[in-house]
Backbone as numpy.savetxt, mean C-alpha at the origin, in Angstrom:
# Nx Ny Nz CAx CAy CAz Cx Cy Cz
8.65 -25.64 7.10 7.95 -24.49 6.50 8.84 -23.26 6.48
9.73 -23.11 7.46 10.63 -21.97 7.48 9.96 -20.68 7.90
10.51 -19.55 7.42 9.97 -18.23 7.74 8.75 -17.95 6.87
7.70 -17.39 7.47 6.50 -17.04 6.71 6.25 -15.54 6.82
5.57 -15.02 5.81 5.28 -13.58 5.73 3.79 -13.34 5.87
3.44 -12.41 6.76 2.05 -12.02 6.98 1.92 -10.53 6.73
0.81 -10.13 6.14 0.54 -8.72 5.95 -0.97 -8.49 6.10
-1.42 -7.30 5.78 -2.86 -7.01 5.85 -3.39 -6.70 4.46
-4.70 -6.58 4.35 -5.32 -6.49 3.03 -5.20 -5.12 2.37
-4.44 -4.21 2.99 -4.17 -2.94 2.32 -3.01 -3.04 1.35
-2.37 -4.21 1.24 -1.15 -4.35 0.44 -1.40 -4.28 -1.06
-2.62 -4.56 -1.49 -3.01 -4.48 -2.90 -2.14 -5.34 -3.83
-1.63 -6.44 -3.30 -0.84 -7.35 -4.13 -1.76 -8.17 -5.04
-1.35 -8.40 -6.29 -2.13 -9.29 -7.15 -2.23 -10.68 -6.51
-3.40 -11.28 -6.58 -3.63 -12.57 -5.91 -2.70 -13.66 -6.40
-2.30 -13.61 -7.66 -1.40 -14.64 -8.20 -0.06 -14.61 -7.48
0.44 -13.42 -7.16 1.71 -13.30 -6.45 1.56 -13.75 -5.00
0.45 -13.38 -4.38 0.19 -13.78 -2.99 0.20 -15.31 -2.89
-0.47 -15.95 -3.83 -0.56 -17.41 -3.80 0.78 -18.05 -4.11
1.48 -17.53 -5.11 2.75 -18.12 -5.53 3.81 -18.05 -4.44
3.79 -16.96 -3.66 4.82 -16.76 -2.65 4.35 -17.14 -1.24
3.12 -17.61 -1.13 2.63 -18.06 0.16 2.49 -16.96 1.20
2.16 -15.74 0.75 1.97 -14.63 1.66 0.59 -14.75 2.31
0.55 -14.59 3.63 -0.70 -14.69 4.37 -1.26 -13.29 4.63
-2.56 -13.11 4.39 -3.17 -11.79 4.52 -4.26 -11.79 5.59
-4.15 -10.84 6.52 -5.18 -10.63 7.54 -6.04 -9.46 7.06
-7.34 -9.66 6.86 -8.17 -8.62 6.25 -8.65 -7.55 7.22
-8.76 -6.34 6.73 -9.46 -5.27 7.44 -10.95 -5.40 7.16
-11.74 -4.55 7.79 -13.19 -4.56 7.60 -13.62 -3.25 6.94
-14.58 -3.35 6.04 -15.12 -2.20 5.32 -16.58 -2.01 5.72
-16.96 -0.78 6.01 -18.35 -0.51 6.37 -18.97 0.49 5.40
-20.13 0.13 4.90 -20.97 1.05 4.13 -22.21 1.29 4.98
-22.22 2.37 5.74 -23.34 2.61 6.63 -23.42 1.52 7.68
-24.56 0.81 7.73 -24.76 -0.25 8.70 -24.24 -1.60 8.21
-23.86 -1.68 6.95 -23.37 -2.94 6.39 -21.87 -3.06 6.60
-21.44 -4.25 7.05 -20.03 -4.48 7.33 -19.54 -5.68 6.53
-18.35 -5.55 5.92 -17.80 -6.59 5.08 -16.34 -6.84 5.45
-15.95 -8.10 5.45 -14.54 -8.45 5.61 -13.89 -8.35 4.25
-12.85 -7.53 4.18 -12.18 -7.26 2.91 -11.71 -8.54 2.22
-12.05 -8.66 0.95 -11.65 -9.78 0.09 -12.30 -11.11 0.48
-13.11 -11.09 1.54 -13.85 -12.30 1.94 -15.33 -12.11 1.61
-15.90 -11.03 2.14 -17.30 -10.71 1.86 -17.45 -9.70 0.73
-16.34 -9.09 0.34 -16.41 -7.98 -0.62 -15.22 -8.05 -1.56
-15.48 -8.29 -2.84 -14.40 -8.32 -3.83 -14.05 -6.91 -4.26
-12.94 -6.78 -4.96 -12.54 -5.46 -5.45 -13.58 -4.90 -6.41
-14.08 -5.74 -7.31 -15.10 -5.28 -8.26 -16.37 -4.82 -7.55
-16.80 -5.59 -6.56 -18.01 -5.24 -5.80 -17.80 -3.93 -5.05
-16.60 -3.74 -4.51 -16.32 -2.51 -3.77 -16.44 -1.29 -4.67
-15.78 -1.33 -5.82 -15.81 -0.15 -6.70 -17.21 0.10 -7.26
-17.97 -0.96 -7.45 -19.35 -0.79 -7.89 -20.16 -0.09 -6.80
-19.96 -0.48 -5.55 -20.67 0.15 -4.43 -20.25 1.62 -4.27
-18.98 1.89 -4.46 -18.48 3.27 -4.34 -19.23 4.19 -5.29
-19.43 3.72 -6.50 -20.09 4.54 -7.53 -21.58 4.74 -7.23
-22.19 3.81 -6.48 -23.63 3.85 -6.27 -24.06 4.29 -4.88
-23.16 4.13 -3.89 -23.54 4.39 -2.50 -23.65 5.88 -2.20
-24.71 6.30 -1.51 -24.84 7.72 -1.14 -23.91 8.10 0.02
-23.38 7.09 0.73 -22.48 7.36 1.85 -21.09 6.80 1.55
-20.07 7.50 2.04 -18.72 7.04 1.84 -18.41 5.92 2.84
-17.63 4.92 2.41 -17.32 3.80 3.31 -16.30 4.18 4.38
-16.15 3.31 5.35 -15.15 3.47 6.40 -14.41 2.15 6.55
-13.21 2.20 7.14 -12.45 0.98 7.38 -12.23 0.77 8.87
-12.02 -0.48 9.26 -11.69 -0.82 10.64 -10.55 -1.82 10.63
-9.59 -1.62 11.52 -8.42 -2.50 11.60 -8.81 -3.89 12.07
-8.04 -4.91 11.71 -8.29 -6.25 12.24 -8.07 -6.25 13.76
-8.70 -7.16 14.45 -8.50 -7.30 15.89 -7.17 -7.99 16.16
-6.60 -7.79 17.34 -5.40 -8.55 17.70 -5.64 -10.05 17.59
-6.86 -10.48 17.89 -7.18 -11.90 17.81 -7.06 -12.47 16.41
-7.37 -11.64 15.41 -7.26 -12.10 14.01 -5.80 -12.37 13.66
-4.91 -11.49 14.10 -3.49 -11.70 13.86 -2.97 -12.89 14.67
-3.41 -12.97 15.93 -2.94 -14.07 16.78 -3.33 -15.43 16.18
-4.56 -15.51 15.68 -5.02 -16.76 15.07 -4.16 -17.11 13.86
-3.82 -16.12 13.07 -2.98 -16.35 11.89 -1.58 -16.80 12.31
-1.00 -16.12 13.30 0.34 -16.48 13.76 0.37 -17.91 14.30
-0.61 -18.24 15.12 -0.64 -19.57 15.73 -0.85 -20.67 14.68
-1.68 -20.38 13.70 -1.92 -21.35 12.63 -0.62 -21.64 11.89
0.13 -20.60 11.56 1.39 -20.79 10.84 2.40 -21.55 11.69
2.46 -21.22 12.98 3.39 -21.94 13.86 3.00 -23.41 14.00
1.72 -23.68 14.08 1.25 -25.06 14.18 1.56 -25.85 12.92
1.68 -25.15 11.82 2.01 -25.81 10.55 3.52 -25.85 10.28
4.30 -25.41 11.26 5.75 -25.57 11.15 6.57 -24.33 10.88
5.95 -23.16 10.90 6.72 -21.93 10.68 7.75 -21.75 11.79
9.00 -21.47 11.41 10.06 -21.26 12.40 10.19 -19.80 12.81
9.50 -18.93 12.10 9.49 -17.51 12.42 8.54 -16.80 11.48
8.08 -15.62 11.88 7.11 -14.87 11.08 7.55 -13.42 10.96
7.48 -12.89 9.74 7.67 -11.47 9.50 6.31 -10.90 9.14
5.83 -9.96 9.93 4.51 -9.36 9.70 4.70 -7.88 9.34
4.38 -7.54 8.11 4.59 -6.18 7.60 3.23 -5.55 7.36
3.03 -4.35 7.91 1.69 -3.77 7.89 1.61 -2.34 7.38
0.39 -1.96 7.08 0.04 -0.60 6.71 0.58 0.39 7.74
1.02 1.56 7.27 1.59 2.58 8.15 0.79 2.78 9.42
1.48 2.81 10.55 0.82 3.01 11.84 0.20 4.39 11.96
0.61 5.32 11.09 0.02 6.66 11.09 -1.34 6.68 10.38
-1.63 5.62 9.63 -2.85 5.58 8.84 -3.89 4.59 9.37
-3.47 3.69 10.27 -4.37 2.64 10.72 -3.90 2.07 12.05
-4.83 1.47 12.78 -4.48 0.77 14.01 -4.07 -0.67 13.77
-3.90 -1.06 12.51 -3.55 -2.43 12.16 -2.23 -2.86 12.79
-1.23 -1.98 12.75 0.08 -2.27 13.33 -0.05 -2.62 14.81
-0.84 -1.83 15.53 -1.00 -2.05 16.96 -1.60 -3.43 17.25
-2.59 -3.81 16.44 -3.19 -5.14 16.62 -2.16 -6.24 16.40
-1.32 -6.07 15.37 -0.29 -7.06 15.08 0.73 -7.15 16.21
1.07 -6.00 16.79 2.04 -5.99 17.90 1.49 -6.68 19.14
0.23 -6.43 19.44 -0.41 -7.10 20.58 -0.41 -8.62 20.37
-0.74 -9.04 19.16 -0.78 -10.46 18.84 0.62 -11.08 18.92
1.61 -10.32 18.45 2.99 -10.80 18.50 3.42 -11.09 19.93
3.07 -10.19 20.85 3.41 -10.39 22.26 2.70 -11.61 22.83
1.47 -11.85 22.35 0.68 -12.97 22.87 1.25 -14.32 22.49
1.96 -14.38 21.37 2.51 -15.67 20.91 4.02 -15.76 21.11
4.60 -14.79 21.78 6.06 -14.71 21.90 6.68 -15.98 22.47
5.99 -16.64 23.36 6.54 -17.84 23.98 6.56 -19.03 23.03
5.79 -18.94 21.94 5.67 -20.07 21.01 6.55 -19.95 19.77
7.02 -18.74 19.49 7.87 -18.56 18.32 8.10 -17.10 18.03
9.17 -16.77 17.28 9.50 -15.38 17.00 8.63 -14.75 15.92
8.08 -13.60 16.23 7.31 -12.81 15.26 7.87 -11.40 15.24
8.33 -10.96 14.09 8.84 -9.60 13.93 7.79 -8.77 13.20
7.27 -7.75 13.85 6.27 -6.88 13.25 6.95 -5.61 12.75
6.73 -5.28 11.49 7.38 -4.14 10.86 6.34 -3.15 10.36
6.52 -1.89 10.70 5.70 -0.81 10.16 6.25 -0.45 8.79
5.46 -0.66 7.76 5.93 -0.37 6.40 6.14 1.12 6.16
5.46 1.94 6.96 5.45 3.39 6.75 4.97 3.72 5.34
4.17 2.82 4.79 3.66 3.00 3.43 2.27 2.39 3.34
1.81 2.20 2.12 0.46 1.67 1.88 0.41 1.06 0.50
-0.66 0.34 0.21 -0.89 -0.24 -1.11 0.35 -1.00 -1.58
0.76 -0.80 -2.82 1.88 -1.56 -3.35 3.22 -1.13 -2.76
3.28 0.01 -2.08 4.49 0.36 -1.34 4.72 -0.66 -0.25
3.65 -1.03 0.45 3.67 -2.12 1.42 3.84 -3.46 0.70
3.10 -3.64 -0.37 3.14 -4.90 -1.10 4.53 -5.28 -1.58
5.28 -4.31 -2.07 6.63 -4.60 -2.55 7.54 -5.09 -1.44
7.38 -4.54 -0.24 8.17 -5.00 0.90 7.83 -6.45 1.25
6.55 -6.79 1.12 6.13 -8.16 1.38 6.72 -9.12 0.35
6.79 -8.68 -0.90 7.38 -9.52 -1.95 8.85 -9.80 -1.65
9.56 -8.77 -1.23 10.97 -8.95 -0.87 11.11 -9.97 0.25
10.31 -9.80 1.31 10.38 -10.70 2.45 10.06 -12.14 2.05
9.02 -12.31 1.25 8.60 -13.66 0.86 9.64 -14.34 -0.03
10.25 -13.57 -0.92 11.28 -14.15 -1.79 12.52 -14.54 -1.00
12.89 -13.69 -0.05 14.04 -14.01 0.80 13.73 -15.24 1.66
12.51 -15.32 2.16 12.11 -16.47 2.97 12.17 -17.75 2.14
11.73 -17.66 0.89 11.75 -18.82 0.00 13.17 -19.29 -0.28
14.11 -18.35 -0.22 15.52 -18.69 -0.42 16.17 -19.27 0.83
15.40 -19.31 1.92 15.92 -19.88 3.15 16.69 -18.93 4.03
16.54 -17.62 3.81 17.26 -16.64 4.62 16.73 -16.61 6.05
17.54 -16.12 6.97 17.17 -16.07 8.37 16.17 -14.94 8.64
15.47 -15.05 9.74 14.52 -14.02 10.14 15.21 -12.67 10.27
16.39 -12.66 10.89 17.12 -11.41 11.11 17.52 -10.75 9.79
17.99 -11.54 8.83 18.43 -10.96 7.56 17.24 -10.45 6.75
16.11 -11.14 6.85 14.91 -10.69 6.14 14.42 -9.36 6.72
14.39 -9.26 8.04 13.97 -8.02 8.69 14.90 -6.87 8.30
16.21 -7.14 8.27 17.18 -6.10 7.89 16.95 -5.63 6.46
16.69 -6.59 5.56 16.46 -6.24 4.15 15.18 -5.41 3.99
14.12 -5.82 4.66 12.85 -5.10 4.57 13.01 -3.69 5.14
13.68 -3.57 6.26 13.88 -2.26 6.87 14.69 -1.34 5.97
15.71 -1.89 5.35 16.53 -1.12 4.41 15.69 -0.62 3.24
14.89 -1.52 2.68 14.07 -1.14 1.52 12.95 -0.19 1.92
12.45 -0.32 3.13 11.42 0.61 3.60 11.92 2.05 3.55
13.15 2.26 3.96 13.71 3.62 3.97 13.90 4.16 2.56
13.93 3.28 1.59 14.15 3.71 0.20 12.87 3.67 -0.64
11.74 3.37 0.02 10.46 3.26 -0.70 9.81 4.63 -0.87
9.33 4.89 -2.07 8.58 6.10 -2.37 7.22 5.70 -2.97
6.19 6.44 -2.64 4.86 6.19 -3.20 4.21 7.52 -3.51
3.83 7.69 -4.78 3.15 8.90 -5.24 1.84 8.50 -5.92
0.82 9.32 -5.78 -0.46 9.02 -6.43 -1.19 10.32 -6.73
-2.03 10.26 -7.74 -2.92 11.38 -8.02 -4.35 10.94 -7.75
-5.12 11.83 -7.15 -6.49 11.52 -6.76 -7.47 12.21 -7.69
-8.57 11.52 -7.99 -9.60 12.12 -8.82 -10.55 12.96 -7.98
-10.60 12.66 -6.66 -11.42 13.42 -5.73 -10.74 13.42 -4.37
-10.93 14.49 -3.61 -10.35 14.58 -2.28 -11.36 14.24 -1.18
-12.60 13.99 -1.56 -13.66 13.76 -0.58 -13.37 12.58 0.35
-12.88 11.50 -0.23 -12.63 10.30 0.57 -11.49 10.53 1.56
-10.43 11.16 1.09 -9.28 11.44 1.96 -9.68 12.38 3.09
-10.50 13.35 2.76 -10.95 14.33 3.75 -11.83 13.66 4.81
-12.80 12.87 4.37 -13.72 12.24 5.32 -13.02 11.21 6.19
-12.05 10.50 5.60 -11.37 9.46 6.35 -10.36 9.98 7.35
-10.03 11.27 7.27 -9.10 11.86 8.23 -7.66 11.46 8.02
-7.32 10.90 6.83 -5.95 10.45 6.57 -5.18 11.47 5.75
-5.55 12.74 5.81 -4.97 13.74 4.94 -3.57 14.17 5.38
-3.19 13.88 6.61 -1.84 14.18 7.07 -1.47 15.64 6.93
-0.31 15.88 6.32 0.17 17.26 6.15 -0.26 17.86 4.82
-1.19 17.21 4.14 -1.65 17.71 2.85 -2.96 18.46 2.99
-3.20 19.03 4.17 -4.48 19.70 4.42 -4.75 20.86 3.47
-3.68 21.51 3.01 -3.86 22.65 2.11 -4.56 22.24 0.83
-4.45 20.97 0.47 -5.09 20.51 -0.76 -6.61 20.56 -0.66
-7.15 20.50 0.55 -8.59 20.43 0.71 -9.30 21.68 0.22
-8.59 22.79 0.18 -9.20 24.01 -0.31 -8.93 24.25 -1.79
-8.31 23.26 -2.44 -7.94 23.39 -3.84 -9.16 23.43 -4.75
-9.06 24.20 -5.81 -10.14 24.26 -6.79 -10.36 22.89 -7.42
-11.59 22.65 -7.84 -11.93 21.36 -8.44 -11.15 21.09 -9.71
-10.68 22.13 -10.37 -9.97 21.94 -11.63 -8.53 21.48 -11.43
-8.06 21.46 -10.18 -6.69 21.06 -9.90 -6.63 19.57 -9.60
-5.64 18.89 -10.16 -5.41 17.48 -9.89 -4.24 17.37 -8.91
-4.51 16.99 -7.66 -3.45 16.94 -6.66 -2.61 15.67 -6.75
-1.34 15.82 -6.44 -0.45 14.68 -6.30 -0.11 14.57 -4.82
-0.20 13.35 -4.28 0.15 13.12 -2.89 1.32 12.14 -2.82
2.01 12.17 -1.70 3.07 11.21 -1.43 2.84 10.65 -0.03
3.03 9.34 0.12 3.06 8.76 1.46 4.53 8.78 1.89
4.85 9.69 2.79 6.24 9.90 3.22 6.33 9.75 4.73
7.25 8.91 5.17 7.39 8.63 6.61 6.06 8.19 7.21
5.26 7.51 6.40 4.02 6.94 6.89 2.81 7.85 6.88
2.98 9.10 6.46 1.84 10.03 6.44 1.64 10.58 5.03
0.46 11.13 4.79 0.12 11.70 3.49 0.61 13.13 3.40
1.41 13.41 2.37 1.95 14.74 2.15 1.55 15.23 0.76
1.52 16.54 0.59 1.31 17.09 -0.74 2.59 16.96 -1.55
2.47 16.53 -2.81 3.64 16.35 -3.66 3.53 17.12 -4.96
2.51 17.93 -5.10 2.35 18.72 -6.31 0.90 18.84 -6.72
0.63 19.72 -7.66 -0.72 19.84 -8.21 -0.63 20.42 -9.60
-1.41 19.85 -10.49 -1.43 20.28 -11.88 -2.89 20.45 -12.30
-3.10 20.93 -13.51 -4.46 21.29 -13.92 -5.21 20.20 -14.67
-4.49 19.19 -15.14 -5.18 18.14 -15.90 -4.69 16.76 -15.46
-5.51 15.78 -15.74 -5.15 14.40 -15.40 -3.91 13.96 -16.18
-3.82 14.31 -17.45 -2.68 13.88 -18.26 -1.37 14.46 -17.71
-1.43 15.70 -17.22 -0.23 16.29 -16.62 0.11 15.61 -15.30
-0.92 15.16 -14.60 -0.69 14.44 -13.35 0.02 13.12 -13.62
-0.37 12.43 -14.69 0.27 11.17 -15.05 1.74 11.41 -15.42
2.00 12.50 -16.15 3.38 12.83 -16.52 4.21 13.15 -15.29
3.59 13.80 -14.31 4.30 14.13 -13.08 4.62 12.85 -12.30
3.68 11.90 -12.29 3.93 10.62 -11.64 5.13 9.92 -12.29
5.13 9.89 -13.62 6.23 9.23 -14.33 7.55 9.93 -14.06
7.50 11.26 -13.95 8.74 12.00 -13.72 9.34 11.68 -12.36
8.50 11.32 -11.39 9.00 10.96 -10.06 9.89 9.72 -10.13
9.50 8.80 -11.01 10.28 7.57 -11.15 11.54 7.77 -11.97
11.63 8.93 -12.63 12.77 9.21 -13.50 13.82 10.09 -12.84
13.62 10.46 -11.58 14.54 11.38 -10.91 15.81 10.70 -10.40
15.83 9.39 -10.41 17.00 8.65 -9.97 16.87 7.20 -10.39
17.89 6.40 -10.10 17.82 4.99 -10.43 16.90 4.29 -9.43
15.93 3.54 -9.95 14.94 2.91 -9.07 14.84 1.41 -9.36
14.24 0.70 -8.43 13.97 -0.72 -8.60 12.60 -1.03 -8.02
12.10 -2.23 -8.35 10.79 -2.67 -7.86 9.70 -1.64 -8.14
9.66 -1.16 -9.35 8.64 -0.18 -9.75 7.29 -0.88 -9.93
6.28 -0.31 -9.31 4.92 -0.85 -9.44 3.94 0.29 -9.70
2.84 -0.07 -10.35 1.74 0.87 -10.60 0.54 0.38 -9.82
-0.19 1.30 -9.20 -1.39 0.96 -8.46 -2.54 1.82 -8.97
-3.73 1.26 -9.03 -4.85 2.07 -9.53 -6.18 1.53 -9.05
-7.14 2.44 -8.90 -8.49 2.08 -8.50 -9.44 2.25 -9.68
-9.46 1.22 -10.54 -10.30 1.25 -11.75 -10.04 2.49 -12.61
-8.78 2.88 -12.71 -8.41 4.03 -13.53 -8.40 3.62 -15.01
-9.13 4.36 -15.83 -9.23 4.01 -17.24 -7.94 4.29 -18.00
-7.05 5.10 -17.40 -5.85 5.53 -18.10 -4.58 4.89 -17.56
-4.70 3.70 -16.98 -3.53 3.03 -16.43 -2.52 2.70 -17.53
-3.01 2.35 -18.72 -2.09 2.05 -19.83 -1.32 3.29 -20.26
-1.95 4.44 -20.13 -1.27 5.70 -20.47 -0.08 5.92 -19.53
-0.27 5.64 -18.25 0.83 5.77 -17.29 1.91 4.74 -17.58
1.52 3.53 -17.91 2.50 2.49 -18.23 3.32 2.88 -19.45
2.69 3.51 -20.43 3.41 3.98 -21.62 4.43 5.05 -21.25
4.06 5.93 -20.33 4.98 6.98 -19.90 6.17 6.41 -19.12
5.94 5.29 -18.44 7.01 4.66 -17.66 7.91 3.78 -18.52
7.46 3.45 -19.71 8.17 2.52 -20.59 9.64 2.90 -20.82
9.94 4.19 -21.08 11.34 4.55 -21.31 12.19 4.52 -20.04
11.52 4.45 -18.89 12.21 4.57 -17.61 12.55 3.21 -17.02
11.65 2.23 -17.24 11.76 0.96 -16.55 11.19 -0.14 -17.45
11.82 -1.33 -17.47 11.29 -2.41 -18.32 9.83 -2.72 -17.99
8.99 -2.61 -18.99 7.55 -2.75 -18.75 7.18 -4.13 -18.21
7.89 -5.17 -18.68 7.53 -6.51 -18.22 7.96 -6.77 -16.78
8.68 -5.82 -16.17 9.07 -5.95 -14.77 8.19 -5.09 -13.85
7.30 -4.31 -14.42 6.40 -3.47 -13.62 5.22 -4.31 -13.15
5.00 -4.35 -11.84 3.84 -5.03 -11.28 2.70 -4.03 -11.18
1.55 -4.40 -11.70 0.37 -3.54 -11.61 -0.60 -4.12 -10.60
-0.93 -3.35 -9.57 -1.85 -3.81 -8.54 -3.11 -2.96 -8.52
-4.25 -3.62 -8.45 -5.51 -2.88 -8.33 -5.72 -2.46 -6.88
-6.02 -1.21 -6.68 -6.30 -0.71 -5.34 -7.60 -1.35 -4.85
-7.52 -1.95 -3.68 -8.67 -2.64 -3.12 -9.47 -1.77 -2.16
-10.39 -2.38 -1.43 -11.30 -1.63 -0.57 -10.63 -0.78 0.51
-9.54 -1.25 1.11 -8.93 -0.51 2.22 -8.39 0.84 1.75
-7.50 0.80 0.78 -6.92 2.04 0.27 -7.94 2.80 -0.55
-8.79 2.07 -1.28 -9.81 2.72 -2.10 -10.80 3.53 -1.29
-11.08 3.08 -0.06 -11.98 3.83 0.82 -11.47 5.24 1.06
-10.17 5.40 1.18 -9.59 6.70 1.51 -9.08 7.47 0.29
-8.74 6.74 -0.77 -8.21 7.42 -1.96 -9.29 7.74 -2.99
-10.37 6.95 -3.00 -11.46 7.21 -3.92 -11.24 6.59 -5.29
-12.30 6.57 -6.11 -12.22 5.96 -7.44 -11.24 6.70 -8.35
-10.65 5.92 -9.24 -9.73 6.39 -10.28 -8.40 6.90 -9.73
-8.11 6.62 -8.46 -6.78 6.91 -7.96 -5.76 6.13 -8.78
-4.62 6.71 -9.02 -3.57 6.02 -9.77 -2.22 6.51 -9.25
-1.27 5.59 -9.16 0.00 5.99 -8.58 1.15 5.08 -8.95
2.33 5.46 -8.48 3.54 4.66 -8.68 4.24 4.50 -7.34
4.91 3.39 -7.18 5.75 3.18 -6.01 7.00 2.45 -6.46
8.09 2.74 -5.80 9.38 2.16 -6.18 10.35 2.32 -5.02
11.51 1.71 -5.17 12.57 1.86 -4.19 13.77 2.51 -4.86
14.29 3.56 -4.24 15.45 4.26 -4.77 16.68 3.39 -4.54
17.50 3.24 -5.57 18.71 2.44 -5.44 19.72 3.17 -4.56
20.38 2.45 -3.68 21.34 3.03 -2.74 22.36 3.89 -3.47
22.58 5.07 -2.91 23.55 5.98 -3.51 22.92 6.99 -4.44
21.62 6.79 -4.75 20.90 7.71 -5.61 20.09 8.68 -4.76
19.92 9.86 -5.27 19.08 10.84 -4.58 17.63 10.54 -4.91
16.83 10.32 -3.91 15.43 9.97 -4.12 14.59 11.16 -4.50
13.46 10.93 -5.14 12.55 11.99 -5.50 12.06 12.74 -4.29
12.04 14.02 -4.37 11.54 14.84 -3.27 10.15 15.32 -3.57
9.63 16.24 -2.78 8.28 16.75 -3.00 8.18 17.44 -4.35
7.02 17.35 -4.94 6.79 17.99 -6.23 6.62 19.49 -6.05
6.53 20.17 -7.19 6.32 21.62 -7.15 4.98 21.92 -6.52
4.92 22.97 -5.74 3.69 23.28 -5.03 2.75 24.14 -5.85
3.26 24.77 -6.88 2.42 25.63 -7.69 1.66 24.85 -8.73
0.52 25.37 -9.15 -0.27 24.70 -10.18 0.42 24.84 -11.51
0.36 23.77 -12.30 0.97 23.77 -13.62 -0.05 24.30 -14.63
């Protein structure tokens, strides 16, 4: 079986890629009031977004237990895995990493498990998992896969525009972007997940300008592994059109934001993530003034 890749359900990877590359996913839990659902098991992406639009209360997320990761690790080892790379949602945003680390220690005597903090979320995390899985499929060693993922993690950028700040505010994942919470409703904020936390990356007055700002982030240097992520955003094709001159469209992976990230980002979130090519200056924070 060789090296296997494990991640959590915040990765927002398209299911076809997960299946094709044999990526294993440990789900988080979503709560709507007293109702609790296991992500992607009891609650599909479509069902989640439907509930978001109808529910009077905002949902909450809970990290998987160490036992959930341990069960996954042991299952893979029993099926012949010679090593495991487990890449997770930023430790600044969730306790998922801690659960994976506890599980890794519990199985240490049975086989090597390397747990990596993606310092990212959604497809920023997902892209790192794709790299690891492809390298594993090529027969690369555990050490070389970890080195490659770590290198790409440092070059990963993720930007998104939010249609509402309520979810981010309630979930407490606002990081250093607290100033955005007092922003007028007419402003469309841009956020960046940088070093694992949410930062302000700009603000403009219209959604169309926000999409142009997202595209401009990908145009500031040479990039690779460009992906688009969205939570039922009606204008995803508009963003893809803006990215067309920057990056081959047939190489852009589009991932739907699922319940974990959707809980904190809210409906109609849309964003881009990519890796800056070595030697290029990566995109920095956006302008702080309103456009």
